[in-house]
N, C-alpha and C positions, 0 to 999 in steps of 0.2 A: 433279717428284717429289723430296721432301726426303729427304736421307740423314741418318742418325744420326751426330752428331759423335763422334769417338773420345773416350774418357774422358781427363780430365786426369791427370797423374801423381798417384798416391795415391788418385784417385777410384775406380779399379777395385777396390782393396783394400777401400775403404769400402763399395762396393756388395756385395762378397762377404760382408762381415761382416753387412750388413743381410739378405742372403739367408739366412744361417745362423740368424738370430733368428726368422724367420717360419716357422710350421708349413707342411709341404707339403700338409697336409690338416687341416681342423678336428678330425678324429678323433684327431690326435696331441696335442690340447689347445690351448686358445686361446693367442693371442699372449702371450708373457711368462709362461705358466703351463703348461708341458708336463706330460703325465701320467707319463712315464717315471720321473722322480725320486720321484714319490709311490708308484709301484708297486714300486720296488726295496726298499722297507722290509720288505715281506712275506718275500721269500726271505732277505734278510740276517738278519732277526730269527729266522726259523724255523731257519736253518742254524746260527746261533750258539747258539740255545737247544738244538739237537740235540747240539752239542758239550758244552754244560754238562751235559745229561742223561748223555751218554757218560762224562764224567769222574766224575759222581756214581755211576755203576754200577761204576766201577773203584775208587773210594775207599771206598765203603760196603761194610762186611763182608757177604759173602753176595750182594752185588749187588741188583738190583731188576728184576724182569720188567716192571713197569709203566714204569720209566724206559727200558728197552730198547725196549719197544713205542712209547713216546712219541717217542723219538729217531727211530725208524724212520719214523713217520708225519710227524714234523716235516720230515724230509728230503723226503718226497713233497710236502708242502705247499710247501716251498721251490722244488721243481722246477716245480710248477704256476705258482706266482707268478713265477718267473723267465721262463717261457715267455710269460706275459702281458706282463711288462716288456720282453721282447725285441722284441715286435711294435712297441711304441711307440719303443723304442731305434732300430729300423730306420727308422721313419718320421722320427725326428729326424736320423739319419745322412743320409738322402736330401736333407735341406735344406742340408747343408754342401757348398759348392762343391768339386769334385774338384781334385786336384793342389795341395792346401794342407796345411799342418801340422795344421790342425784336422781335416781329413778323415783324414789318416794316423793321428792320435791316436784318432779315432772308430773306425776299422777295428781298431786294436789293442785298444781297449776292448771292442768287440764280440767279437773273436776270443777274448780272455781269458775273457769271460763265457760263451761257448759251450763252452770247455774246462772251465770250472767246472761248468756244468750237466752236461756229459758225465761228469765225475768223480762228481758226486752221483748221477747215474742209475746208474753202475756201483756206487757205494756202496750205494744202495738195493737193487739187485738182489742184491748180495753178502749183505746183511743179511737179505733176504727168506727165504732158505732155510737160513741158516747160524747163526741165533741159538740159543744154548743156553738162553736164557730168563733168565739171571741177570746176565751181564756182556757188555758190548760188547767184541768182539775188539780187541786193540791195533792190528792192521792197519787195521781199519775206522775207529778213532779217528784214526790217523795220516792216513789218506786224507781224512777230513773236515777235519782241521787244515790239510793242504796245500791243499785246495780253498778254504778260507776265506782263507788267506794270499794265494792268487792273486786271490781276490775283492777283497781289500784293495788290491792293486796296481791292479786294474781300476777300483775305486772312486776311487782317487787320480786315475787318468786321466779318469774321468768328471767329477770336480771340476775338473780342468784344462780340460776342454771348456767347462764352465759359467763358472767364475770367472776363468780366464785368457783364453779365447778368446770368451766370451760367447755360446756356442751356445744358442739358444732362450731367451736372457735379453732382457728388454725393453731398448731403447736408453736412453741416459742422459737424454734429454728426457722419455721416459715415466716413468723412475725418479724424476725430479725432482718429479713430482706428490706423492710421499709426503713431501717435505721443504718443501712450501709451507705 
């Protein structure tokens, strides 16, 4: 009965990198093309747009009920989109080998995103019964800005996972196809 030879120095790290590039399941998106980065555009766009609407209600004389309502629903759209993106984020996280810098970064990225979603859920609930119809409250605006600032930090970590650690990115041999 043959036994598996131990990995050569450096080979174990290379195998771990390859593990992080492949999806745990095809449902996470095909090799080299994960679904999570595509889905995050919805909550990011919705939440940033909600802040723009919030600011518009504060600077426009008399405010605007339509902008207040629009901001409220954009926050909900962002929450729904974030939950969908989180499912695929978790699938991508499961592909990263444990006890690595990439895994720790992925956990921090996911934890920040969960805090951001919780902040927006709280913001949505606060707005749901507290709007006077003309202007978004300054506290609600500040809460949204803080949540988006945290989202920016989390996005930076997500970029680090992809562009620095190569999580769910095709290997260089596959990438070379585009330059032949």
